[in-house]
C-alpha positions as CSV (number, residue, x, y, z in Angstrom):
1,M,50.9,241.3,230.2
2,S,47.6,242.8,231.3
3,P,46.6,243.3,235.0
4,T,43.9,240.7,234.5
5,A,46.3,238.1,233.3
6,N,48.7,238.9,236.2
7,A,45.9,238.4,238.7
8,A,44.9,235.1,237.2
9,L,48.5,233.9,237.2
10,S,48.9,234.9,240.8
11,T,45.7,233.0,241.7
12,W,47.0,229.8,240.1
13,R,50.3,230.2,241.8
14,N,48.6,230.5,245.2
15,L,46.5,227.4,244.5
16,A,49.5,225.4,243.5
17,V,51.5,226.5,246.6
18,G,48.5,225.7,248.8
19,A,48.2,222.2,247.3
20,L,51.9,221.5,247.9
21,V,51.7,222.7,251.5
22,A,48.7,220.4,252.0
23,L,50.7,217.5,250.6
24,A,53.6,218.3,252.8
25,L,51.5,218.4,255.9
26,M,49.7,215.1,255.1
27,P,50.6,212.5,257.7
28,V,52.8,209.8,256.3
29,S,50.4,207.2,257.7
30,D,47.5,208.6,255.7
31,A,49.5,208.7,252.4
32,A,51.2,205.3,252.8
33,A,49.0,203.2,255.1
34,E,47.8,200.8,252.4
35,Q,47.7,197.1,252.4
36,M,50.6,195.9,250.1
37,T,49.6,193.3,247.7
38,V,52.5,190.8,247.3
39,K,53.1,187.5,245.6
40,A,53.3,184.3,247.7
41,R,55.6,181.5,246.6
42,L,55.4,177.9,247.6
43,L,58.5,176.5,249.2
44,K,57.3,173.0,249.9
45,N,54.1,170.9,250.1
46,V,54.0,167.9,252.4
47,P,51.3,165.5,253.6
48,I,49.2,166.4,256.6
49,G,50.8,165.2,259.8
50,S,54.3,165.5,258.5
51,H,57.1,166.6,260.9
52,V,59.3,168.8,258.8
53,S,61.5,171.9,258.9
54,V,62.1,174.4,256.1
55,G,64.3,176.9,257.7
56,P,66.3,179.0,258.2
57,A,67.2,179.3,254.5
58,T,66.6,182.3,252.3
59,F,67.2,184.2,249.1
60,V,67.9,187.5,250.9
61,G,69.7,188.0,254.2
62,T,69.5,186.0,257.4
63,A,66.9,184.9,259.9
64,A,66.0,187.4,262.6
65,Y,63.3,185.0,263.9
66,S,62.8,181.4,263.0
67,N,60.3,178.8,264.2
68,Y,59.6,177.4,260.8
69,T,58.9,173.8,261.5
70,S,55.8,171.6,261.8
71,S,55.1,169.3,264.7
72,G,52.4,167.5,262.7
73,V,49.7,169.4,264.6
74,F,47.6,172.2,263.1
75,F,45.1,174.8,264.3
76,A,42.4,176.3,262.1
77,N,41.5,180.0,262.1
78,G,37.8,179.1,261.8
79,G,34.8,181.4,262.3
80,A,34.5,182.4,258.6
81,A,31.7,184.9,258.1
82,N,30.4,187.3,255.4
83,V,31.7,190.8,256.3
84,A,30.4,193.4,253.9
85,G,30.3,190.9,251.0
86,N,33.7,189.3,251.8
87,T,33.8,185.9,253.4
88,I,36.7,185.9,255.9
89,T,38.0,183.9,258.8
90,R,39.1,184.9,262.3
91,L,42.8,186.0,262.7
92,L,45.3,183.7,264.3
93,A,48.4,185.3,265.7
94,D,51.6,184.5,267.6
95,D,54.3,186.6,269.4
96,V,57.8,186.8,268.0
97,T,60.9,188.3,269.5
98,P,63.7,188.6,267.0
99,L,67.5,188.6,267.7
100,G,68.6,191.8,269.3
101,S,71.4,192.2,266.7
102,K,68.8,192.4,263.9
103,V,66.6,195.1,265.4
104,G,66.3,198.1,263.1
105,A,67.0,196.0,260.0
106,E,64.6,195.8,257.1
107,V,62.4,192.7,256.9
108,R,62.6,191.3,253.4
109,E,60.9,187.9,253.6
110,I,58.0,186.5,255.7
111,K,57.5,182.8,255.9
112,F,54.4,181.1,257.1
113,T,52.3,177.9,256.6
114,V,48.8,177.1,255.5
115,A,47.5,173.6,256.0
116,N,44.7,172.9,253.5
117,L,42.5,170.3,255.2
118,N,40.0,170.2,252.4
119,A,39.6,167.3,250.0
120,S,40.8,169.3,247.0
121,P,42.9,172.4,246.3
122,V,41.4,175.8,247.1
123,S,42.2,179.5,246.4
124,A,42.2,182.1,249.2
125,R,43.7,185.4,250.0
126,A,46.0,185.7,253.1
127,H,46.1,188.9,255.2
128,I,49.3,189.2,257.2
129,R,49.3,191.8,260.0
130,F,51.6,193.0,262.8
131,W,51.1,194.5,266.3
132,S,53.2,195.6,269.2
133,D,52.7,193.6,272.4
134,A,50.3,194.7,275.1
135,A,50.4,192.5,278.2
136,G,50.6,189.3,276.2
137,A,48.2,190.2,273.4
138,P,48.3,192.2,270.2
139,G,48.2,195.9,271.1
140,T,49.1,198.9,268.9
141,Y,49.1,198.2,265.2
142,Y,52.7,198.3,264.0
143,D,53.5,201.3,261.8
144,V,57.2,201.6,261.2
145,P,57.8,203.1,258.7
146,F,54.0,203.0,258.2
147,D,51.1,200.6,258.8
148,V,52.6,197.2,257.9
149,G,50.2,194.8,256.2
150,F,50.5,192.4,253.3
151,D,47.8,190.6,251.2
152,A,48.7,187.6,249.0
153,D,46.6,185.4,246.7
154,L,47.2,181.7,247.4
155,F,46.5,178.6,245.5
156,L,46.7,175.8,248.1
157,P,47.2,172.2,247.3
158,T,45.9,169.7,249.8
159,G,48.4,169.1,252.6
160,L,50.7,171.4,254.5
161,N,52.1,174.3,252.4
162,F,55.2,176.2,253.4
163,L,55.1,179.6,251.8
164,F,56.9,182.9,251.8
165,I,56.4,186.5,250.6
166,A,59.1,189.0,249.5
167,V,58.9,192.4,251.1
168,D,60.0,195.6,249.3
169,P,62.8,197.6,250.8
170,A,61.8,200.4,253.3
171,S,58.5,198.7,254.0
172,F,59.0,197.0,257.3
173,T,61.5,198.0,260.0
174,L,62.1,195.2,262.5
175,P,61.4,196.3,266.1
176,A,62.8,194.8,269.3
177,G,59.7,192.8,270.0
178,P,57.7,191.1,271.2
179,L,55.8,191.6,267.9
180,W,52.6,189.8,267.1
181,C,52.1,188.4,263.6
182,G,48.6,187.5,262.7
183,I,47.1,185.8,259.6
184,S,43.5,185.5,258.3
185,Y,42.0,184.1,255.0
186,D,39.2,185.3,252.7
187,D,37.6,184.7,249.3
188,K,38.8,188.0,248.0
189,D,35.4,189.7,248.0
190,G,33.9,186.7,246.1
191,A,36.6,186.6,243.4
192,F,37.5,183.1,244.6
193,V,34.8,180.4,244.5
194,T,35.7,179.3,248.0
195,S,33.0,178.6,250.6
196,A,33.1,179.5,254.3
197,A,33.3,175.8,255.1
198,Q,36.5,175.5,252.9
199,L,38.0,178.6,254.5
200,N,37.4,177.1,257.9
201,N,39.5,174.1,256.8
202,L,42.6,176.3,256.4
203,A,44.9,176.0,259.4
204,Q,48.4,177.0,260.5
205,A,51.1,174.5,261.5
206,I,52.0,174.3,265.2
207,S,55.7,174.4,265.9
208,G,57.9,174.1,268.9
209,T,60.4,176.5,270.4
210,A,62.1,179.0,268.2
211,S,65.5,178.2,266.8
212,V,66.3,181.9,266.2
213,G,64.9,184.5,268.5
214,S,62.2,183.5,271.0
215,T,58.5,183.2,271.5
216,V,56.2,182.6,274.5
217,D,54.2,179.4,274.3
218,G,50.6,180.1,273.2
219,A,48.8,182.0,270.5
220,F,46.0,184.5,270.1
221,Q,42.7,184.2,268.1
222,T,40.3,187.0,267.4
223,T,36.7,186.6,268.5
224,S,35.3,187.9,265.2
225,A,36.2,187.5,261.5
226,G,38.3,190.1,259.8
227,S,41.7,191.3,258.5
228,F,42.1,194.0,261.2
229,F,44.3,196.2,259.1
230,G,45.3,199.2,261.1
231,D,43.2,198.2,264.1
232,D,44.7,198.5,267.6
233,S,44.0,195.8,270.2
234,P,41.7,193.5,268.3
235,A,39.3,191.6,270.6
236,G,40.3,187.9,271.1
237,V,41.4,185.1,273.4
238,A,44.7,183.5,274.4
239,L,45.2,180.0,273.2
240,N,47.4,177.2,274.5
241,P,45.6,173.9,273.9
242,G,48.8,171.9,273.5
243,P,51.1,170.4,272.5
244,A,53.6,171.4,275.2
245,H,55.0,174.2,273.0
246,F,52.0,175.7,271.1
247,N,53.5,178.2,268.7
248,L,52.9,179.1,265.0
249,A,55.4,178.2,262.3
250,L,56.8,181.6,261.2
251,E,60.1,183.1,260.0
252,L,61.3,186.7,259.5
253,M,64.3,187.3,257.3
254,V,66.1,190.6,257.2
255,D,68.3,192.3,254.6
256,E,72.0,191.8,255.3
257,T,73.6,193.3,252.2
258,T,76.5,194.6,254.2
259,P,77.2,191.9,256.8
260,T,79.5,192.9,259.7
261,A,81.1,189.4,259.8
262,K,84.1,188.7,257.6
263,S,82.9,187.7,254.2
264,T,83.9,184.5,252.5
265,W,82.9,183.0,249.2
266,S,81.0,180.2,251.0
267,R,79.1,182.9,253.1
268,V,78.2,184.9,250.0
269,K,76.8,181.7,248.3
270,Q,74.8,180.9,251.5
271,L,73.3,184.4,251.6
272,Y,72.2,184.5,248.0
273,R,71.7,180.8,247.0
């Protein structure tokens, strides 16, 4: 091989090594901090004003936090505005503190509600976000193992919709809490023919006290519209307009493929029914 060829080969090797080093040094958050698009599934649709519970029950694992009921009261996100061509509501959030025994497990399902108060079905995209607590409000954006955020397209019949999303393994490690879970809705950059007025008629069910884990009465609403992916300490206000226990209907399920409790056939059927 000629000296010229050897020099060229050496140059390419150096470039390749440099590229690999750059990839190795890239922060995980930069490489993986992307909003995960997931599919939402409808568990139940009931008339507005219904008092109903749909939890805890799951396809994977057990509940780490459950407050998945409706008191018949709803609270709308509101404030829909056009942000860079995307019509989006304010974000409405609640604090959740999971069972201590589930801390460190992988979250595999997130359950939430959307009350469609419009006169007809609408389509919208939900943005589901998480923050660590900071003195009773969303603080640092939650990033274990990386920025945790989920987007799901929704087709919403009129009435109260109980929905869930499945979370891929190694995407969301459950912290000790309190952890804030917030949701906003948009028209998917105009892909859905859904007006600001229709988005303002989407609300979340108000629940009571948590049956699994715990929550402090009250919620949080951002002062401006947006999805707030990766944003620390979004500006907003505390809410507690009533009823007595003003909390959002939410449930977090964790993977329990190797339960510590003694297994029985009835338990296995309960976990994977």
